A tleap script that builds the chain and sets N, CA, C and O, in Angstrom:
source leaprc.protein.ff14SB
mol = sequence {
  NMET GLY LEU SER HIE ILE ASN ARG ILE GLN
  ARG ILE LEU LEU ASP GLU GLY PRO MET THR
  VAL ASP GLN MET ILE SER ILE ILE LYS GLY
  GLN THR ARG GLN VAL PRO SER SER ARG GLN
  VAL ASN ASN ILE LEU SER LYS ASN PRO LYS
  LEU PHE PHE LYS HIE GLY LYS THR LYS THR
  LYS SER THR LEU ASN SER ARG TYR GLU ILE
  ILE VAL TRP ALA HIE VAL ASN TYR ARG ASN
  GLU GLU CGLU
}
set mol.1.N position { 37.312 22.756 -31.424 }
set mol.1.CA position { 37.143 21.491 -31.672 }
set mol.1.C position { 36.288 21.560 -33.245 }
set mol.1.O position { 37.025 21.665 -34.225 }
set mol.2.N position { 34.677 21.501 -33.512 }
set mol.2.CA position { 34.553 21.009 -34.738 }
set mol.2.C position { 34.837 20.266 -35.775 }
set mol.2.O position { 35.637 19.345 -35.609 }
set mol.3.N position { 34.253 20.490 -37.073 }
set mol.3.CA position { 34.788 19.501 -38.114 }
set mol.3.C position { 35.714 18.530 -38.091 }
set mol.3.O position { 35.532 17.319 -38.223 }
set mol.4.N position { 36.857 19.199 -37.890 }
set mol.4.CA position { 38.171 18.176 -38.242 }
set mol.4.C position { 38.384 17.510 -36.776 }
set mol.4.O position { 39.516 17.475 -36.293 }
set mol.5.N position { 37.690 17.183 -36.346 }
set mol.5.CA position { 37.883 16.306 -34.806 }
set mol.5.C position { 36.809 15.227 -35.145 }
set mol.5.O position { 37.258 14.082 -35.096 }
set mol.6.N position { 35.310 15.349 -35.522 }
set mol.6.CA position { 34.078 15.057 -36.261 }
set mol.6.C position { 34.538 13.780 -37.274 }
set mol.6.O position { 34.354 12.563 -37.249 }
set mol.7.N position { 35.334 14.850 -38.307 }
set mol.7.CA position { 36.063 13.565 -39.581 }
set mol.7.C position { 37.279 12.710 -39.179 }
set mol.7.O position { 37.511 11.700 -39.844 }
set mol.8.N position { 38.053 13.026 -38.166 }
set mol.8.CA position { 39.169 12.443 -37.188 }
set mol.8.C position { 38.096 10.848 -37.364 }
set mol.8.O position { 38.184 9.796 -37.997 }
set mol.9.N position { 37.163 11.444 -36.432 }
set mol.9.CA position { 36.939 10.304 -35.425 }
set mol.9.C position { 36.000 9.303 -36.428 }
set mol.9.O position { 35.847 8.197 -35.910 }
set mol.10.N position { 35.255 9.466 -37.915 }
set mol.10.CA position { 34.511 9.428 -38.638 }
set mol.10.C position { 35.755 8.017 -39.430 }
set mol.10.O position { 35.519 6.810 -39.495 }
set mol.11.N position { 37.108 8.806 -39.952 }
set mol.11.CA position { 38.046 7.990 -40.179 }
set mol.11.C position { 38.671 6.207 -39.270 }
set mol.11.O position { 39.037 5.051 -39.483 }
set mol.12.N position { 38.407 7.159 -38.296 }
set mol.12.CA position { 38.823 6.204 -36.777 }
set mol.12.C position { 38.144 4.797 -37.123 }
set mol.12.O position { 38.620 3.745 -37.548 }
set mol.13.N position { 37.015 5.135 -36.823 }
set mol.13.CA position { 35.609 4.257 -36.484 }
set mol.13.C position { 35.657 3.880 -38.096 }
set mol.13.O position { 35.208 2.736 -38.142 }
set mol.14.N position { 35.976 4.283 -39.380 }
set mol.14.CA position { 35.917 3.194 -40.290 }
set mol.14.C position { 36.948 2.051 -40.457 }
set mol.14.O position { 36.827 0.869 -40.780 }
set mol.15.N position { 37.548 2.491 -40.265 }
set mol.15.CA position { 39.288 1.778 -40.399 }
set mol.15.C position { 39.799 1.047 -39.240 }
set mol.15.O position { 40.428 -0.012 -39.214 }
set mol.16.N position { 39.578 1.484 -38.690 }
set mol.16.CA position { 39.218 0.474 -37.377 }
set mol.16.C position { 38.183 -0.973 -36.239 }
set mol.16.O position { 38.216 -2.040 -35.627 }
set mol.17.N position { 37.313 0.345 -36.762 }
set mol.17.CA position { 35.811 -0.705 -36.350 }
set mol.17.C position { 35.539 -0.256 -34.746 }
set mol.17.O position { 36.225 0.373 -33.940 }
set mol.18.N position { 34.182 -0.895 -34.672 }
set mol.18.CA position { 34.027 -0.050 -32.828 }
set mol.18.C position { 35.850 -0.234 -32.494 }
set mol.18.O position { 36.868 -0.668 -33.033 }
set mol.19.N position { 35.165 0.753 -30.607 }
set mol.19.CA position { 36.012 0.548 -30.391 }
set mol.19.C position { 35.970 1.767 -28.828 }
set mol.19.O position { 35.936 2.727 -29.598 }
set mol.20.N position { 35.952 2.284 -27.758 }
set mol.20.CA position { 35.746 2.672 -26.896 }
set mol.20.C position { 37.349 3.777 -27.169 }
set mol.20.O position { 38.432 3.666 -27.743 }
set mol.21.N position { 36.293 5.235 -25.997 }
set mol.21.CA position { 36.577 6.671 -26.960 }
set mol.21.C position { 38.496 6.946 -25.832 }
set mol.21.O position { 39.323 7.770 -26.222 }
set mol.22.N position { 38.621 6.478 -25.154 }
set mol.22.CA position { 39.328 5.490 -25.008 }
set mol.22.C position { 40.647 5.469 -25.863 }
set mol.22.O position { 41.741 6.024 -25.977 }
set mol.23.N position { 40.038 4.708 -26.269 }
set mol.23.CA position { 41.498 3.834 -27.848 }
set mol.23.C position { 41.098 4.994 -29.048 }
set mol.23.O position { 41.732 5.053 -30.101 }
set mol.24.N position { 39.824 6.008 -28.697 }
set mol.24.CA position { 40.022 6.417 -30.638 }
set mol.24.C position { 40.902 7.790 -29.607 }
set mol.24.O position { 41.882 8.180 -30.242 }
set mol.25.N position { 40.715 8.692 -27.957 }
set mol.25.CA position { 42.583 9.287 -27.613 }
set mol.25.C position { 43.091 8.230 -27.923 }
set mol.25.O position { 42.423 7.497 -28.651 }
set mol.26.N position { 43.826 7.984 -27.684 }
set mol.26.CA position { 45.076 7.122 -28.203 }
set mol.26.C position { 45.493 7.391 -29.077 }
set mol.26.O position { 46.418 8.166 -29.321 }
set mol.27.N position { 45.018 6.929 -29.560 }
set mol.27.CA position { 44.752 6.344 -31.282 }
set mol.27.C position { 44.923 7.704 -32.334 }
set mol.27.O position { 45.261 7.433 -33.487 }
set mol.28.N position { 44.724 9.013 -32.017 }
set mol.28.CA position { 44.083 10.870 -32.214 }
set mol.28.C position { 46.189 10.942 -31.821 }
set mol.28.O position { 47.185 11.295 -32.453 }
set mol.29.N position { 45.979 10.531 -30.827 }
set mol.29.CA position { 47.281 11.483 -30.413 }
set mol.29.C position { 48.629 10.887 -30.430 }
set mol.29.O position { 49.565 11.440 -29.852 }
set mol.30.N position { 48.774 9.659 -31.141 }
set mol.30.CA position { 49.244 9.294 -32.028 }
set mol.30.C position { 49.860 10.118 -33.495 }
set mol.30.O position { 50.981 10.342 -33.951 }
set mol.31.N position { 48.336 10.431 -33.947 }
set mol.31.CA position { 48.167 11.886 -35.355 }
set mol.31.C position { 48.805 12.634 -34.649 }
set mol.31.O position { 49.963 12.283 -34.426 }
set mol.32.N position { 48.409 13.691 -34.143 }
set mol.32.CA position { 47.965 15.217 -33.938 }
set mol.32.C position { 48.445 15.359 -32.183 }
set mol.32.O position { 48.691 14.341 -31.536 }
set mol.33.N position { 48.505 16.361 -31.737 }
set mol.33.CA position { 48.759 17.102 -31.013 }
set mol.33.C position { 47.947 18.302 -30.363 }
set mol.33.O position { 48.076 19.031 -29.380 }
set mol.34.N position { 46.616 18.065 -31.900 }
set mol.34.CA position { 45.239 18.776 -31.086 }
set mol.34.C position { 44.819 17.622 -30.845 }
set mol.34.O position { 44.583 16.812 -31.742 }
set mol.35.N position { 44.622 17.313 -29.250 }
set mol.35.CA position { 43.676 15.571 -28.706 }
set mol.35.C position { 42.929 16.099 -28.238 }
set mol.35.O position { 43.291 16.711 -27.233 }
set mol.36.N position { 41.557 16.201 -28.612 }
set mol.36.CA position { 40.055 17.250 -28.027 }
set mol.36.C position { 39.647 15.466 -26.227 }
set mol.36.O position { 39.827 14.254 -26.105 }
set mol.37.N position { 39.292 16.199 -25.704 }
set mol.37.CA position { 39.153 15.214 -24.649 }
set mol.37.C position { 38.114 14.956 -24.765 }
set mol.37.O position { 37.252 15.525 -25.434 }
set mol.38.N position { 38.008 13.558 -23.775 }
set mol.38.CA position { 37.587 12.159 -23.902 }
set mol.38.C position { 36.010 13.419 -23.393 }
set mol.38.O position { 35.121 13.613 -24.223 }
set mol.39.N position { 35.993 13.667 -22.882 }
set mol.39.CA position { 34.334 14.495 -22.612 }
set mol.39.C position { 34.331 15.250 -24.048 }
set mol.39.O position { 33.286 15.715 -24.504 }
set mol.40.N position { 35.186 15.312 -24.520 }
set mol.40.CA position { 34.523 16.559 -25.632 }
set mol.40.C position { 34.471 14.983 -27.763 }
set mol.40.O position { 34.428 15.190 -28.975 }
set mol.41.N position { 34.517 13.735 -26.867 }
set mol.41.CA position { 34.959 12.646 -27.985 }
set mol.41.C position { 33.880 11.711 -27.772 }
set mol.41.O position { 33.595 10.675 -28.374 }
set mol.42.N position { 32.934 12.726 -26.058 }
set mol.42.CA position { 31.427 11.956 -25.798 }
set mol.42.C position { 30.199 12.534 -26.972 }
set mol.42.O position { 29.456 12.231 -27.906 }
set mol.43.N position { 30.855 13.974 -25.743 }
set mol.43.CA position { 29.821 14.628 -26.813 }
set mol.43.C position { 29.542 14.734 -28.763 }
set mol.43.O position { 28.475 14.905 -29.353 }
set mol.44.N position { 30.636 14.595 -29.216 }
set mol.44.CA position { 30.856 14.375 -30.549 }
set mol.44.C position { 29.608 13.296 -31.169 }
set mol.44.O position { 28.594 13.569 -31.811 }
set mol.45.N position { 30.229 11.761 -30.609 }
set mol.45.CA position { 28.934 10.977 -30.818 }
set mol.45.C position { 27.929 10.467 -30.530 }
set mol.45.O position { 27.185 9.627 -31.036 }
set mol.46.N position { 27.978 11.478 -29.007 }
set mol.46.CA position { 26.662 11.401 -28.655 }
set mol.46.C position { 25.151 12.651 -29.630 }
set mol.46.O position { 23.921 12.690 -29.647 }
set mol.47.N position { 26.123 13.312 -30.164 }
set mol.47.CA position { 24.767 14.426 -30.474 }
set mol.47.C position { 25.265 13.664 -32.573 }
set mol.47.O position { 24.530 13.891 -33.534 }
set mol.48.N position { 25.960 13.238 -32.620 }
set mol.48.CA position { 25.604 13.042 -34.001 }
set mol.48.C position { 24.974 11.760 -34.230 }
set mol.48.O position { 25.762 11.438 -35.120 }
set mol.49.N position { 24.233 10.811 -34.156 }
set mol.49.CA position { 23.443 9.720 -34.781 }
set mol.49.C position { 23.085 9.729 -36.216 }
set mol.49.O position { 21.857 9.806 -36.267 }
set mol.50.N position { 23.286 9.711 -36.691 }
set mol.50.CA position { 23.126 9.726 -38.456 }
set mol.50.C position { 24.716 9.111 -38.347 }
set mol.50.O position { 25.160 8.682 -39.412 }
set mol.51.N position { 25.361 9.051 -37.494 }
set mol.51.CA position { 27.055 9.239 -38.122 }
set mol.51.C position { 27.655 7.916 -36.754 }
set mol.51.O position { 28.686 7.256 -36.882 }
set mol.52.N position { 26.944 7.845 -35.859 }
set mol.52.CA position { 27.440 7.509 -34.983 }
set mol.52.C position { 26.503 6.439 -33.982 }
set mol.52.O position { 25.605 7.005 -33.358 }
set mol.53.N position { 26.627 5.071 -33.797 }
set mol.53.CA position { 25.955 4.121 -32.379 }
set mol.53.C position { 26.525 3.541 -31.873 }
set mol.53.O position { 27.626 3.083 -32.178 }
set mol.54.N position { 25.624 3.344 -30.516 }
set mol.54.CA position { 26.340 2.793 -29.569 }
set mol.54.C position { 26.199 1.310 -29.814 }
set mol.54.O position { 25.135 0.695 -29.886 }
set mol.55.N position { 27.508 0.785 -29.942 }
set mol.55.CA position { 27.715 -0.488 -30.493 }
set mol.55.C position { 27.413 -2.045 -29.920 }
set mol.55.O position { 27.187 -3.198 -30.289 }
set mol.56.N position { 27.607 -1.079 -28.581 }
set mol.56.CA position { 27.518 -2.073 -26.995 }
set mol.56.C position { 28.951 -2.115 -26.214 }
set mol.56.O position { 30.015 -1.715 -26.686 }
set mol.57.N position { 28.767 -2.651 -24.992 }
set mol.57.CA position { 29.194 -1.398 -23.532 }
set mol.57.C position { 30.505 -3.116 -23.936 }
set mol.57.O position { 30.412 -4.136 -24.618 }
set mol.58.N position { 31.226 -2.690 -23.304 }
set mol.58.CA position { 32.397 -4.159 -22.694 }
set mol.58.C position { 33.141 -3.603 -21.324 }
set mol.58.O position { 33.509 -2.429 -21.277 }
set mol.59.N position { 33.288 -4.264 -20.510 }
set mol.59.CA position { 33.781 -4.623 -18.963 }
set mol.59.C position { 35.325 -4.001 -18.962 }
set mol.59.O position { 35.935 -3.921 -20.029 }
set mol.60.N position { 36.013 -3.501 -17.530 }
set mol.60.CA position { 36.637 -3.324 -17.128 }
set mol.60.C position { 37.021 -2.491 -15.984 }
set mol.60.O position { 36.320 -1.677 -15.384 }
set mol.61.N position { 38.456 -2.877 -15.736 }
set mol.61.CA position { 38.955 -2.489 -14.054 }
set mol.61.C position { 39.761 -1.526 -14.118 }
set mol.61.O position { 40.701 -1.262 -14.868 }
set mol.62.N position { 38.854 -0.549 -12.427 }
set mol.62.CA position { 39.699 0.306 -12.635 }
set mol.62.C position { 40.956 0.712 -11.656 }
set mol.62.O position { 41.713 -0.214 -11.948 }
set mol.63.N position { 41.475 1.278 -10.952 }
set mol.63.CA position { 42.843 1.663 -10.159 }
set mol.63.C position { 42.470 0.707 -9.310 }
set mol.63.O position { 43.446 -0.021 -9.131 }
set mol.64.N position { 41.361 0.265 -8.570 }
set mol.64.CA position { 40.647 0.429 -7.296 }
set mol.64.C position { 40.433 -1.023 -7.894 }
set mol.64.O position { 39.319 -1.266 -7.428 }
set mol.65.N position { 40.794 -2.170 -8.644 }
set mol.65.CA position { 40.202 -3.681 -8.783 }
set mol.65.C position { 38.819 -3.265 -8.622 }
set mol.65.O position { 38.175 -4.084 -7.966 }
set mol.66.N position { 37.982 -1.986 -9.115 }
set mol.66.CA position { 36.416 -2.340 -9.111 }
set mol.66.C position { 36.164 -3.026 -10.840 }
set mol.66.O position { 37.013 -3.491 -11.600 }
set mol.67.N position { 34.707 -2.863 -11.039 }
set mol.67.CA position { 35.050 -3.107 -13.134 }
set mol.67.C position { 33.135 -2.316 -12.989 }
set mol.67.O position { 32.279 -2.400 -12.108 }
set mol.68.N position { 33.187 -1.444 -14.657 }
set mol.68.CA position { 32.752 -0.847 -14.639 }
set mol.68.C position { 32.290 -1.574 -16.581 }
set mol.68.O position { 32.554 -2.521 -17.322 }
set mol.69.N position { 31.744 -0.722 -16.554 }
set mol.69.CA position { 30.992 -1.112 -18.277 }
set mol.69.C position { 31.865 0.251 -19.267 }
set mol.69.O position { 32.651 1.018 -18.712 }
set mol.70.N position { 31.569 0.328 -20.632 }
set mol.70.CA position { 32.054 1.869 -21.490 }
set mol.70.C position { 31.505 0.832 -22.125 }
set mol.70.O position { 31.499 -0.396 -22.032 }
set mol.71.N position { 30.978 1.785 -22.891 }
set mol.71.CA position { 30.495 1.968 -24.282 }
set mol.71.C position { 31.671 1.775 -25.633 }
set mol.71.O position { 32.671 2.411 -25.967 }
set mol.72.N position { 30.931 0.496 -26.207 }
set mol.72.CA position { 31.727 0.803 -27.875 }
set mol.72.C position { 31.339 1.435 -28.376 }
set mol.72.O position { 30.326 1.668 -27.717 }
set mol.73.N position { 31.289 2.394 -29.659 }
set mol.73.CA position { 31.034 2.663 -30.503 }
set mol.73.C position { 31.280 3.027 -31.641 }
set mol.73.O position { 32.402 3.465 -31.896 }
set mol.74.N position { 30.088 2.922 -32.828 }
set mol.74.CA position { 30.985 2.315 -33.972 }
set mol.74.C position { 30.427 3.429 -35.186 }
set mol.74.O position { 29.458 4.155 -34.966 }
set mol.75.N position { 31.101 3.449 -36.350 }
set mol.75.CA position { 29.800 4.434 -38.217 }
set mol.75.C position { 28.562 3.730 -38.335 }
set mol.75.O position { 28.103 2.596 -38.476 }
set mol.76.N position { 28.277 4.779 -38.227 }
set mol.76.CA position { 26.905 3.635 -39.008 }
set mol.76.C position { 27.185 3.022 -40.687 }
set mol.76.O position { 26.232 2.379 -41.127 }
set mol.77.N position { 28.198 3.148 -41.475 }
set mol.77.CA position { 28.326 2.283 -41.928 }
set mol.77.C position { 29.436 1.352 -41.695 }
set mol.77.O position { 30.226 0.602 -42.269 }
set mol.78.N position { 29.115 1.747 -40.676 }
set mol.78.CA position { 30.401 0.020 -40.694 }
set mol.78.C position { 30.188 -1.845 -40.271 }
set mol.78.O position { 29.724 -2.324 -39.237 }
set mol.79.N position { 30.406 -2.136 -40.771 }
set mol.79.CA position { 29.591 -3.795 -41.448 }
set mol.79.C position { 31.185 -5.159 -40.515 }
set mol.79.O position { 32.352 -5.549 -40.469 }
set mol.80.N position { 29.494 -5.228 -39.917 }
set mol.80.CA position { 30.355 -6.704 -39.105 }
set mol.80.C position { 30.854 -7.821 -39.759 }
set mol.80.O position { 29.932 -8.515 -40.186 }
set mol.81.N position { 32.201 -8.361 -40.056 }
set mol.81.CA position { 32.061 -9.729 -40.914 }
set mol.81.C position { 31.893 -11.013 -40.913 }
set mol.81.O position { 32.017 -12.010 -41.624 }
set mol.82.N position { 31.377 -10.460 -39.272 }
set mol.82.CA position { 30.830 -12.041 -38.919 }
set mol.82.C position { 28.803 -12.053 -39.588 }
set mol.82.O position { 27.933 -12.917 -39.697 }
set mol.83.N position { 28.861 -11.191 -39.746 }
set mol.83.CA position { 27.072 -11.472 -39.965 }
set mol.83.C position { 27.367 -11.666 -41.461 }
set mol.83.O position { 26.450 -11.915 -42.243 }
savepdb mol mol.pdb
quit
């Protein structure tokens, strides 16, 4: 894993804006064959608070129709156009 995944996640969040881990992984899959697991991406995001922060939560449905919340992550340099 390492620095290349951190750099890739930073670039994705700066270019695309806040998103969930699953959305990040789907973008990474389109870019390279070396795709980190969702656990690895979550570790990168949570262990680098100087680079990433929890922007909020979004609700989603599972295959069994139960609803749950997912964290939406953003880069610290993210600028919200609505502000």
